BAFIDO-192013 format. One line per 8 residues: number of its first residue (from 1); for each residue x, y, z of C-alpha. Coordinates in Angstrom, 1 decimal, always signed. Each point is the difference from the previous one (the first is absolute). Layout:
# residues N
NUM> X Y Z | ...
# end
This chain:
# residues 692
1> +102.0 +122.2 +120.7 | -0.5 +3.5 -1.1 | +0.8 +0.4 -3.7 | +3.5 +1.2 -0.9 | +0.2 +3.5 -1.4 | +1.0 -0.6 -3.6 | -1.8 +2.1 -2.6 | +1.2 -2.2 -2.9
9> -0.7 -3.3 +1.6 | -3.7 -0.1 +0.1 | +0.0 -3.6 +1.2 | +1.9 +1.0 +3.2 | -2.1 +3.1 +0.7 | -3.2 -2.1 -0.3 | +1.2 -3.4 +1.1 | -2.9 -0.7 +2.4
17> -2.5 +1.1 -2.7 | +1.6 -2.1 -2.7 | -0.3 -3.0 +2.2 | -3.7 +0.5 +0.1 | -0.8 +1.0 -3.6 | +2.4 -2.2 -1.9 | +0.8 -2.6 +2.5 | +10.6 +12.7 -17.2
25> +8.9 +9.0 -9.1 | +2.1 -1.4 -1.8 | +2.6 -2.3 +1.6 | +3.1 +2.0 +0.6 | +3.0 -0.3 -2.2 | +3.0 -1.9 +1.3 | +1.4 +3.3 +1.2 | +2.8 -1.4 +2.2
33> +3.6 +0.1 -1.1 | +1.9 -3.2 -0.5 | +2.2 +1.0 +3.0 | -1.6 +1.0 +3.3 | -0.3 +3.6 +1.1 | +0.0 +0.1 +3.8 | +0.6 +3.6 +0.5 | -3.1 +2.0 -0.8
41> -0.2 +2.1 +3.1 | -3.8 -0.4 +0.6 | -0.1 -3.8 -0.1 | +3.1 -1.6 +1.5 | -0.3 -2.7 -2.7 | -0.5 +2.0 -3.1 | -1.1 -2.3 -2.8 | +1.1 -3.2 +1.6
49> +2.8 -2.0 +1.7 | +2.1 -2.6 -1.7 | -1.9 -3.2 -0.4 | -3.5 +1.3 +0.7 | -2.8 +0.1 -2.5 | -0.8 +3.7 -0.2 | -2.2 +2.1 -2.3 | -0.9 +3.7 -0.2
57> -3.3 +1.6 -0.8 | +0.8 +3.4 -1.6 | -1.7 +3.3 +0.1 | -1.3 -0.6 -3.5 | -1.4 -3.4 +1.0 | -1.9 +1.6 +2.8 | -1.3 +3.0 -2.0 | -1.2 -2.2 -2.9
65> -1.4 -3.0 +1.7 | -3.6 -1.0 -0.8 | -0.2 -1.9 +3.3 | -2.6 +1.1 +2.4 | +2.4 +0.4 +2.9 | +3.6 -0.1 +1.0 | -0.6 -3.5 +1.4 | -1.2 -1.2 -3.5
73> +3.1 +1.5 -1.5 | +2.2 -2.0 +2.5 | -2.0 -3.2 -0.8 | +1.4 +0.2 -3.6 | +3.3 -1.0 +1.4 | +0.8 -3.7 -0.2 | -0.3 -1.6 +3.5 | -2.3 +2.7 +1.3
81> -3.7 -0.7 +0.8 | -2.7 +2.1 +1.7 | -3.0 -0.6 +2.2 | -2.9 +2.5 +0.0 | -2.8 -0.1 +2.6 | -2.0 +3.1 -0.4 | -0.7 +0.3 -3.7 | +1.0 +3.6 -0.1
89> +0.9 +1.5 -3.3 | +3.1 +1.7 +1.4 | +1.5 -3.2 +1.5 | -0.1 +1.3 +3.6 | +1.5 -2.5 +2.4 | +0.7 -2.6 -2.7 | +2.9 -2.2 +1.2 | +3.1 -0.6 -2.2
97> +1.5 -3.5 +0.3 | +3.6 -0.6 -1.1 | +0.8 -3.7 -0.5 | -3.0 -1.7 +1.4 | -0.9 +0.7 +3.6 | -3.8 +0.2 -0.4 | -1.7 +1.1 +3.2 | +3.2 +1.2 +1.6
105> +1.3 +1.9 -3.1 | -0.1 +3.4 +1.7 | +2.3 -1.0 +2.7 | +2.5 -1.8 -2.3 | +0.5 +2.8 -2.6 | +1.9 +3.0 +1.3 | -1.0 +3.3 -1.5 | +2.3 +3.0 +0.2
113> -0.3 +3.7 -0.9 | +3.3 +1.5 -0.9 | +1.7 -3.0 +1.7 | -1.9 +0.4 +3.3 | -2.3 -2.7 +1.3 | -3.7 +0.7 -0.2 | -1.2 -3.4 +1.3 | -1.5 +0.5 +3.5
121> +0.2 -2.5 +2.8 | -3.7 -0.8 -0.4 | -1.8 -2.1 -2.6 | -1.2 +3.0 -2.0 | +1.4 -0.2 -3.5 | +1.8 +2.9 -1.6 | -2.6 +2.2 -1.7 | +1.4 +0.8 -3.4
129> -3.0 +2.3 -0.7 | +1.3 +2.3 +2.7 | +3.2 +0.7 -2.1 | -0.5 +2.8 -2.5 | +0.7 -1.6 -3.4 | +1.2 +3.4 -1.4 | +2.8 -0.1 +2.7 | +1.6 -3.3 -1.1
137> +3.2 +0.1 -2.0 | +0.3 -3.8 -0.4 | -0.7 -3.3 +1.9 | +2.7 -2.6 +0.6 | -1.0 -3.6 +0.6 | +2.6 -2.3 +1.5 | -1.3 -3.6 +0.3 | +0.9 -2.4 +2.7
145> +1.8 +0.4 +3.3 | +3.0 +2.0 -1.2 | -1.4 +3.3 +1.3 | -0.1 -1.3 +3.6 | +3.7 +1.0 +0.5 | -0.6 +3.6 -0.8 | -3.5 +0.4 +1.3 | -0.6 -2.6 +2.7
153> -2.9 -2.2 +0.9 | -3.0 -0.6 -2.3 | +2.0 +0.0 -3.3 | -0.9 -3.6 -0.6 | -1.8 -0.1 -3.3 | +1.6 +3.2 -1.2 | +0.5 +3.7 +0.3 | -2.0 +2.7 -1.8
161> +1.8 +3.3 +0.1 | -2.0 +3.1 -1.1 | +2.3 +2.9 -0.8 | -1.6 +3.5 +0.0 | +1.0 +2.9 -2.2 | +2.6 +2.1 +1.8 | +1.3 +2.4 -2.6 | +2.9 +2.3 +0.6
169> -0.1 +3.5 -1.6 | -3.5 -0.8 -1.5 | -1.6 +2.6 -2.1 | -3.0 +1.8 +1.5 | -3.0 -2.0 -1.3 | -3.5 -0.9 +1.0 | -1.9 -2.9 -1.4 | -3.7 -0.8 +0.5
177> -1.9 -3.1 -1.0 | -3.7 -0.9 +0.4 | -1.8 -3.2 -0.8 | -3.4 -1.6 +0.0 | -1.1 -3.6 -0.4 | -2.4 -2.8 +0.7 | -1.9 -0.5 +3.3 | +0.3 +3.7 +0.9
185> +3.8 +0.1 +0.0 | +1.5 +3.4 +0.0 | +3.7 +0.9 +0.2 | +2.1 +3.1 +0.4 | +3.7 +0.5 +0.4 | +2.4 +3.0 +0.2 | +3.7 -0.1 -0.2 | +2.4 +3.0 +0.4
193> +3.7 +0.5 -0.1 | +2.0 +3.1 +0.8 | +3.6 +1.0 +0.6 | +1.6 +3.1 +1.3 | +3.8 +0.0 +0.4 | +0.9 -3.4 +1.5 | -3.4 -0.6 +1.4 | -2.3 -2.5 -1.8
201> -3.6 -0.8 +0.9 | -2.5 -2.3 -1.5 | -3.6 -0.7 +0.9 | -2.3 -2.8 -1.1 | -3.7 -0.1 +1.1 | -2.7 -2.4 -1.2 | -3.6 -0.7 +0.8 | -2.4 -2.8 -1.0
209> -3.6 -0.7 +0.7 | -2.2 -2.8 -1.3 | -3.3 -1.7 +0.7 | +1.6 -3.4 -0.6 | -1.0 -3.0 -2.0 | -2.0 -1.5 +2.9 | -2.5 +1.3 +2.6 | +1.7 +1.4 +3.1
217> +3.2 +0.4 -2.1 | +0.5 +3.7 -0.1 | +3.6 +1.4 +0.3 | +1.3 +3.4 +0.8 | +3.8 +0.3 -0.1 | +2.3 +3.0 +0.3 | +3.8 +0.1 +0.1 | +2.9 +2.3 -0.3
225> +3.8 +0.0 -0.2 | +2.3 +3.0 +0.6 | +3.7 -0.3 -0.7 | +2.8 +2.5 +0.7 | +3.6 -0.4 -1.3 | +3.0 +2.2 +0.3 | +3.5 -0.8 -1.3 | +2.9 +1.2 +2.0
233> +3.8 +0.2 -0.5 | +0.4 -3.1 +2.2 | -3.1 -2.0 -1.0 | -3.7 +0.6 +0.2 | -3.0 +0.5 +2.3 | -3.4 -1.4 -0.6 | -3.4 -0.1 +1.7 | -3.2 -1.9 -1.0
241> -3.5 +0.4 +1.5 | -3.0 -2.1 -0.9 | -3.7 -0.1 +1.1 | -2.9 -2.2 -1.0 | -3.6 -0.7 +1.1 | -2.5 -2.6 -1.2 | -3.6 -1.1 +0.6 | -1.1 -3.3 -1.4
249> -3.2 -2.1 +0.1 | +0.5 -3.8 +0.6 | -2.7 -1.9 -1.9 | +1.0 -3.5 +1.0 | -0.3 -3.1 -2.2 | -2.6 -1.6 -2.2 | -1.2 -3.4 +1.1 | +0.0 -3.0 -2.4
257> -1.6 -3.2 +1.4 | -1.0 -2.7 -2.5 | -1.7 -2.0 +2.9 | -2.6 +2.7 +0.4 | +0.0 +1.3 -3.6 | +1.4 +3.4 +1.1 | +2.3 +1.8 -2.4 | +0.2 +3.7 +0.8
265> +2.8 +0.4 -2.6 | -2.8 -0.4 -2.6 | -3.0 +1.4 +1.7 | +1.4 +3.0 +2.0 | +3.7 +0.3 -1.0 | +0.3 +3.7 +1.0 | -1.9 -0.3 +3.3 | +1.5 +0.2 +3.4
273> +0.0 -2.7 +2.8 | +1.0 +2.7 +2.4 | -1.7 +3.3 -1.0 | +1.2 +2.0 +2.9 | +3.5 -1.1 +0.6 | +2.8 +2.5 -0.6 | +3.6 +0.7 +0.6 | +1.8 +3.4 +0.2
281> +3.6 +0.9 +0.3 | +2.2 +3.1 +0.2 | +3.8 +0.1 -0.3 | +2.9 +2.4 +0.0 | +3.8 -0.3 -0.2 | +3.1 +2.1 +0.1 | +3.5 -0.9 -1.2 | +3.1 +2.1 +0.1
289> +3.7 -0.5 -0.4 | +3.2 +1.0 -1.7 | +2.8 -1.4 -2.0 | +3.6 +0.8 +0.7 | +2.9 -0.5 -2.3 | +2.8 -1.3 +2.2 | +2.5 -0.5 -2.7 | +0.5 -1.5 -3.5
297> -2.5 -2.8 -0.3 | -1.2 +0.2 +3.6 | -3.4 +1.4 +1.0 | -1.9 +0.2 +3.3 | -3.8 +0.0 -0.1 | -1.8 +0.9 +3.3 | -3.8 +0.0 +0.0 | -2.9 -0.5 +2.4
305> -3.7 -0.4 -0.4 | -3.3 +0.1 +1.9 | -3.3 -1.5 -1.0 | -3.4 +0.2 +1.6 | -3.1 -2.1 -1.1 | -3.5 +0.1 +1.5 | -2.7 -2.6 -1.0 | -3.6 -0.5 +0.9
313> -2.3 -2.7 -1.1 | -3.5 -1.1 +1.1 | -1.8 -3.3 -0.8 | -3.7 -0.9 +0.2 | -1.9 -3.2 +0.2 | -3.8 -0.5 -0.3 | -0.5 +3.7 -0.1 | +2.0 +0.8 +3.2
321> +3.6 +0.9 +0.7 | +2.1 -2.9 +1.3 | +3.5 +1.4 -0.2 | +1.7 +3.4 -0.1 | +3.8 +0.0 -0.3 | +2.4 +2.9 +0.0 | +3.7 -0.1 -0.3 | +2.9 +2.4 +0.2
329> +3.5 -0.6 -1.3 | +3.0 +2.2 +0.6 | +3.4 -0.9 -1.5 | +3.3 +1.9 +0.4 | +3.1 -1.0 -1.9 | +3.6 +0.9 -0.3 | +2.0 -1.5 -2.9 | +3.6 +1.3 -0.5
337> +2.2 -1.8 -2.6 | +3.3 +0.3 -1.8 | +0.7 -0.5 -3.7 | +3.4 -0.8 -1.4 | +0.8 -0.2 -3.7 | +3.6 -0.8 -0.7 | +2.3 -2.9 -0.6 | +1.6 -2.9 +1.8
345> +3.2 -1.4 -1.4 | -0.9 +1.6 -3.3 | -3.5 -1.5 -0.1 | -3.0 +2.4 +0.0 | -1.6 -0.2 +3.5 | -3.2 +1.5 +1.3 | -1.4 -0.3 +3.6 | -3.0 +1.3 +1.8
353> -0.1 -0.5 +3.7 | -2.2 +1.5 +2.7 | -2.2 -0.2 +3.0 | -3.8 -0.1 +0.1 | -1.9 +0.9 +3.2 | -3.8 -0.2 +0.0 | -2.4 +0.5 +2.9 | -3.7 -0.6 -0.3
361> -2.8 +0.6 +2.4 | -3.5 -1.6 -0.6 | -3.2 +0.6 +1.9 | -3.4 -1.5 -0.8 | -3.2 +0.4 +2.0 | -2.7 -2.5 -1.1 | -3.6 +0.2 +1.1 | -3.5 -0.9 -0.9
369> -0.7 +3.3 -1.9 | +1.4 +3.5 -0.5 | +0.0 +1.9 +3.2 | -0.4 -3.1 +2.2 | +2.6 -0.7 +2.7 | +2.5 -2.4 -1.6 | -0.1 -3.7 +1.0 | +3.7 -0.4 -0.8
377> +2.7 +2.6 -0.3 | +3.1 -1.5 -1.6 | +3.4 +1.8 +0.3 | +3.0 -1.3 -1.7 | +3.5 +1.4 -0.5 | +2.7 -1.3 -2.4 | +3.5 +1.3 -0.3 | +2.6 -1.3 -2.4
385> +3.7 +0.7 -0.3 | +1.9 -1.3 -3.0 | +3.4 +0.2 -1.6 | +0.6 -1.0 -3.6 | +2.5 +0.2 -2.8 | -0.2 -0.8 -3.7 | +3.1 -0.3 -2.2 | +0.4 -0.2 -3.7
393> +3.3 -0.8 -1.7 | +1.0 -0.7 -3.6 | +3.1 -2.2 +0.2 | -0.1 -0.6 -3.7 | -1.3 +2.3 -2.8 | -2.8 -2.5 -0.8 | -0.9 -1.0 +3.6 | -1.7 +1.9 +2.8
401> -0.6 -1.4 +3.5 | -2.2 +1.3 +2.8 | +0.0 -1.2 +3.6 | -1.4 +1.4 +3.1 | -1.7 -0.6 +3.4 | -2.3 +1.5 +2.5 | -0.3 -0.6 +3.8 | -3.1 +1.3 +1.6
409> -1.2 +0.0 +3.6 | -3.7 +0.4 +0.6 | -1.7 +0.6 +3.4 | -3.8 -0.2 +0.5 | -2.1 +1.0 +2.9 | -3.8 -0.8 -0.1 | -2.8 +0.6 +2.4 | -3.8 -0.4 +0.0
417> -2.4 +1.8 +2.4 | -3.4 -1.7 +0.3 | -3.1 +1.8 +1.3 | -2.6 -2.6 +1.0 | -2.5 +2.8 +0.6 | +0.1 +1.4 -3.5 | -3.0 -0.6 -2.3 | +0.3 -3.2 -2.0
425> +2.4 -1.8 +2.3 | -0.8 -3.7 +0.4 | +1.6 -2.7 +2.0 | +1.9 -1.5 -3.0 | +2.3 +3.0 -0.1 | +3.0 +0.0 +2.4 | +2.9 +2.4 +0.4 | +3.1 -0.7 -1.9
433> +3.2 -1.2 +1.7 | +2.7 +2.8 +0.0 | +2.9 -0.6 -2.3 | +3.6 +1.3 +0.3 | +2.3 -1.6 -2.5 | +3.1 +0.7 -2.1 | +1.8 -1.9 -2.7 | +2.7 +0.3 -2.5
441> -0.4 -0.9 -3.6 | +2.3 +0.0 -3.1 | -0.3 +0.4 -3.7 | +2.7 -0.4 -2.7 | +0.4 +0.1 -3.8 | +2.6 -1.5 -2.3 | -0.4 +0.7 -3.8 | +1.9 +0.2 -3.2
449> -0.4 +1.3 -3.6 | +2.2 -1.5 -2.7 | +0.2 +1.5 -3.5 | +0.0 -2.9 -2.4 | +0.0 +2.0 -3.2 | -0.7 +3.5 -1.1 | -3.6 +0.7 +1.1 | -0.4 -3.4 +1.8
457> +0.3 -0.2 +3.8 | -0.5 -3.0 +2.3 | -0.9 +0.7 +3.7 | -0.6 -2.0 +3.1 | -0.4 +0.5 +3.8 | -0.8 -1.6 +3.3 | -1.6 +2.0 +2.9 | -1.6 -0.3 +3.4
465> -2.7 +2.3 +1.5 | -2.3 +0.1 +2.9 | -3.4 +1.5 +1.1 | -0.8 +0.9 +3.6 | -3.7 -0.5 +0.9 | -2.0 +3.3 -0.2 | -2.2 +1.4 +2.8 | -3.3 -1.2 -1.5
473> +1.3 -3.5 -0.4 | +1.1 +0.0 +3.6 | -3.3 +1.3 +1.2 | -1.9 -2.7 -1.9 | +2.2 -3.0 +0.6 | -2.2 -1.9 +2.5 | -2.4 -2.6 -1.7 | -3.7 +0.3 +0.6
481> -2.1 -3.1 +0.4 | -2.5 +0.3 -3.0 | -2.7 -1.9 +2.0 | +0.2 +1.7 +3.4 | +1.6 +3.3 -1.1 | +2.3 -0.2 +2.9 | +3.8 +0.6 -0.3 | +2.9 +0.1 +2.4
489> +1.6 +3.3 +0.9 | +2.3 +1.2 -2.8 | +3.7 -0.1 +0.8 | +1.0 +2.2 -2.9 | +2.7 -2.7 -0.8 | +0.7 -1.1 -3.5 | +3.3 -1.3 -1.5 | +2.0 +2.1 -2.5
497> -0.4 -1.1 -3.6 | +3.2 -0.8 -1.9 | +0.7 -0.8 -3.6 | +2.9 -0.9 -2.3 | -0.1 +0.3 -3.8 | +2.1 -0.6 -3.0 | -0.3 +1.3 -3.5 | +1.7 -0.2 -3.4
505> -0.7 +1.7 -3.3 | +1.0 +1.7 -3.2 | -0.3 +3.6 -1.3 | +0.5 +0.7 -3.7 | +0.0 +2.9 -2.4 | -0.1 -1.3 -3.5 | -0.4 +3.0 -2.3 | -3.5 +1.4 +0.6
513> -0.9 -2.9 +2.3 | +0.3 +0.1 +3.8 | -0.5 -3.3 +1.9 | +0.2 -1.0 +3.7 | -0.7 -3.4 +1.3 | +0.6 -1.6 +3.4 | -0.7 -3.2 +2.0 | -0.4 +0.2 +3.8
521> -0.9 -1.9 +3.1 | -0.7 +1.1 +3.6 | -0.3 -2.1 +3.1 | -1.7 +1.4 +3.1 | -0.2 -1.0 +3.7 | -2.7 +1.2 +2.4 | -1.9 +1.8 -2.7 | -2.6 +2.2 +1.8
529> -3.6 -0.7 -1.2 | -3.5 +1.0 +1.0 | -2.4 -3.0 +0.5 | -3.6 +0.9 -0.7 | -1.0 -3.4 +1.6 | +1.3 +1.0 +3.4 | +0.0 +3.8 -0.5 | +3.7 +0.0 +1.1
537> +3.5 +0.7 -1.4 | +2.3 -3.0 +0.1 | +3.4 -1.1 -1.2 | -0.4 -2.4 -2.9 | +1.9 -3.2 -0.7 | +2.9 +0.6 -2.5 | -1.1 +1.4 -3.3 | +1.7 +0.4 -3.4
545> -0.3 +2.4 -2.9 | +1.6 -0.4 -3.4 | -0.5 +1.3 -3.5 | +1.1 +1.1 -3.4 | -0.3 +3.6 -1.3 | +0.6 +1.4 -3.5 | -0.2 +3.6 -1.2 | +0.5 +1.2 -3.6
553> +0.1 +3.4 -1.6 | +0.4 +0.6 -3.8 | +0.4 +3.4 -1.7 | -1.7 -0.9 -3.3 | +0.3 +3.4 -1.6 | +1.0 +3.4 +1.4 | -3.7 +0.6 +0.8 | -1.1 -3.5 +1.1
561> +1.1 -2.1 +2.9 | -1.4 -3.4 +1.1 | +0.5 -1.6 +3.3 | -1.1 -3.2 +1.7 | +0.5 -1.9 +3.2 | -1.0 -3.3 +1.5 | +0.5 -1.8 +3.3 | -0.6 -3.4 +1.5
569> -0.2 +0.2 +3.8 | -0.4 -3.0 +2.3 | -0.6 +0.4 +3.8 | -0.4 -3.2 +1.9 | +0.1 -1.5 +3.5 | +3.1 -2.0 +0.5 | -1.0 -1.8 +3.1 | -2.9 -0.6 +2.4
577> -3.6 -0.9 -0.7 | -0.1 +1.9 -3.3 | +3.3 -1.2 -1.4 | +0.1 +0.4 -3.8 | -3.1 +2.2 -0.1 | +0.0 +3.5 -1.5 | +0.0 +3.0 +2.3 | -3.4 +1.8 -0.6
585> -0.3 +3.2 -2.0 | +3.0 -0.6 -2.3 | -0.6 -0.5 -3.7 | +2.5 -2.3 -1.7 | -0.2 +1.7 -3.4 | +0.0 +3.7 -0.9 | +0.9 +1.8 -3.2 | -0.3 +3.4 -1.7
593> +0.6 +1.6 -3.4 | +0.0 +3.6 -1.0 | +0.8 +2.6 -2.7 | +1.0 +3.7 +0.0 | -0.5 +1.8 -3.3 | +0.9 +3.7 -0.6 | -2.5 +0.4 -2.8 | +0.9 +3.7 -0.5
601> +3.1 +0.5 +2.1 | -1.2 +1.2 +3.4 | -3.0 +1.7 -1.4 | -1.9 -3.3 -0.3 | +0.9 -3.2 +1.8 | -1.6 -3.3 +0.7 | +0.8 -2.5 +2.8 | -1.7 -3.3 +0.5
609> +0.5 -3.0 +2.3 | -1.6 -3.4 +0.5 | +0.5 -1.9 +3.2 | -0.9 -3.6 +1.0 | +0.0 -1.4 +3.5 | -0.6 -3.7 +0.5 | -2.3 -1.7 +2.6 | +0.9 -0.1 +3.6
617> -1.2 -1.8 +3.1 | -2.2 +2.1 +2.2 | +1.0 +1.4 +3.4 | -0.6 -2.6 +2.8 | +0.5 -2.9 -2.4 | +3.3 -1.5 +1.1 | -1.4 -3.4 -0.7 | -0.5 +1.0 -3.7
625> -3.5 -1.5 +0.2 | -2.2 +2.9 -1.0 | -0.6 +1.7 -3.4 | +2.7 +2.2 -1.4 | -0.5 +3.6 -0.9 | -0.4 +0.1 -3.9 | +2.9 +1.2 -2.0 | -0.6 +3.3 -1.8
633> +1.3 +2.3 -2.7 | -0.2 +3.8 -0.1 | +0.7 +2.3 -2.9 | +0.7 +3.7 +0.5 | +0.6 +2.7 -2.6 | +0.9 +3.6 +0.1 | +0.3 +2.7 -2.7 | +1.4 +3.4 +0.8
641> +2.2 +2.8 -1.2 | +1.9 +3.2 +0.7 | +0.0 +3.3 -1.8 | +2.0 +3.0 +1.2 | -0.7 +0.1 +3.8 | -3.3 -2.0 -0.2 | -0.6 -3.7 +0.3 | -3.0 -2.4 -0.1
649> -0.8 -3.7 +0.3 | -2.9 -2.4 -0.2 | +0.4 -3.4 +1.6 | -2.2 -3.1 +0.2 | +0.7 -2.6 +2.6 | -1.4 -3.5 -0.4 | -1.2 +0.9 -3.5 | -1.8 -3.3 -0.6
657> -2.0 +0.4 +3.3 | +1.3 -3.2 +1.5 | -1.8 -0.9 +3.2 | +2.7 -1.2 +2.3 | +1.5 -0.1 +3.6 | +3.4 -0.8 +1.3 | -0.9 -0.6 +3.7 | -2.4 -2.4 +1.6
665> -0.2 -1.8 +3.4 | -1.2 -3.5 +0.2 | -2.5 -1.2 +2.6 | +1.5 -2.0 +2.9 | -3.2 -1.9 +0.4 | -1.9 -0.3 -3.3 | +1.6 -1.6 -3.0 | -0.3 +2.1 -3.1
673> -1.1 +3.1 +1.9 | +2.2 +3.1 -0.2 | +0.0 +3.8 +0.2 | +1.4 +1.9 -3.0 | +1.0 +3.6 -0.5 | -0.9 +1.0 -3.5 | +2.0 +2.7 -1.9 | -1.2 +2.6 -2.4
681> -1.0 -0.7 -3.5 | +0.8 +2.4 -2.9 | +1.0 +3.5 +1.3 | +1.0 +3.2 -1.7 | +2.2 +2.8 +1.0 | +0.5 +3.3 -1.9 | +2.8 +2.4 +1.0 | +1.2 +3.4 -1.1
689> +3.0 +2.0 +1.2 | +2.0 +3.2 -0.5 | +3.4 +1.3 +1.0 | +0.5 +3.7 +0.8
# end
């Protein structure tokens, strides 16, 4: 089988090669209110829904984090882990995993920008590096399946909602920042806001280049966001435009094989197994809409969006090209909804109800090398139509209840065109069987929040979600015989994954202390999984995830705040040949602690965090028979300040120069052999900025 086009999943991109060569800021304050706020216009869910475990990363958290990337900042949240394959100092294409999905994390964590889906219908993970950090107002994380009602499929582990700055009547300001750091890293960003009359415009542009920690690890990244807002007597108008482009070298893994006394993690840690492989991408989006005040407590929001993404990647083996893959994704969406904020029989009542329409077209020619006639041309289309409603009522002054449901119809059409005359075709490759399918899926949520005492709230919920197979999973679903390299024609057919989860917890504010703790369990059916042994995507036997999460913040003095978090996450197979075994790439234990200290008000500040991630079974080790990736701890520190309109900061990531990695794939053929993806040691980043 030709490798699936997944930049972040190196194992899938290079599956045939791997079979031959092998046979890693301060934690945010608990910023949510004790009662849910569903009605922040940009997000649909605001800072949470009743019963869900939700936290908010604030603007200050983002600006003052010593973490090396946005993904590292997210990893300081209990229940959030990461996987990094490329060793880049900017975290490019690092995957964020909410509540233990390992290799399939990118498809089970839904990422939104201003309440709109950014997850595509392919396996490419959301690239956080393409979002200008200076454009982010806050980040809302809602764990578990509760977000599936409002946002649809893929919200299984949780929802990460990135809210950008959209200021009304903003003063005319321009801010410029530049930075330089280890391994040739250079950054520059510009933000500008202006208003004239009722017209408000904001622009955020950022650029990053770096040589990277490893050979063939260079990154060039540019992105921009343009927002326009205009209040009107009857509501508002808004338009958002984005663009991004990235080039990235793919260095591959470092082989460790005790049977042959090979350990490239020690002898050539920064080298590249694939010195010529690369992946490029370009994207653009446009969103526009309006809000209309229909009456007291009743608002109509009508918006639509368009996204275009182009990707190119080329892979080499033994000095020659063996695969060139291009892909084009076009998504159009229309998402009108109604908000009602009033009362029912004297009880406060809020409702949000709407319709989501998404239409995506995917095309992917795949050949032996760039410029060659493609061997396969895959064309897939997916259209979804959904209706949903979420309701929140407070029947008693100390009790809030949320309930809602979504019904979604998804239609898929898939085709494969095979050219047996194209260079590189061989008899083991056959044309895929056409697929025309449609199905209806549902999601629901039922949750409550009960105030037990002043400052103490108990919450709980139950929810159901689903995930429709994406296009790359459908293309790569037919198993390849590892001995003959033959496989039957792909049928594009996989079952839809479903999950049900429950959660209960407490939130408390005790003087200067904020505490949130929760216990949860999730049962999944037909979990979609990539098998490196057969180079195919399959539906797993039933699996289960469960865990405990604790987050604490303490305002020690007016100038000093401490915070800490810890999580125990267990992901296991419930049935089948691996029943009772851990799902690979999920660490059971993770913890963090941090401090923020205003040494001299805002003129001199210090922020430091320490993060620990426990061992995890390697990818491709469902039998739990291979070595685990070692647990690791990382310490980051940042010192900075502001004076008048100027600012500066100096940050050190991994200050103790820990040699670590958080992703490795075990050999399917040789016990003890694996390929690891080392991450950077100690790195530095200096930044200066000014506002005009």
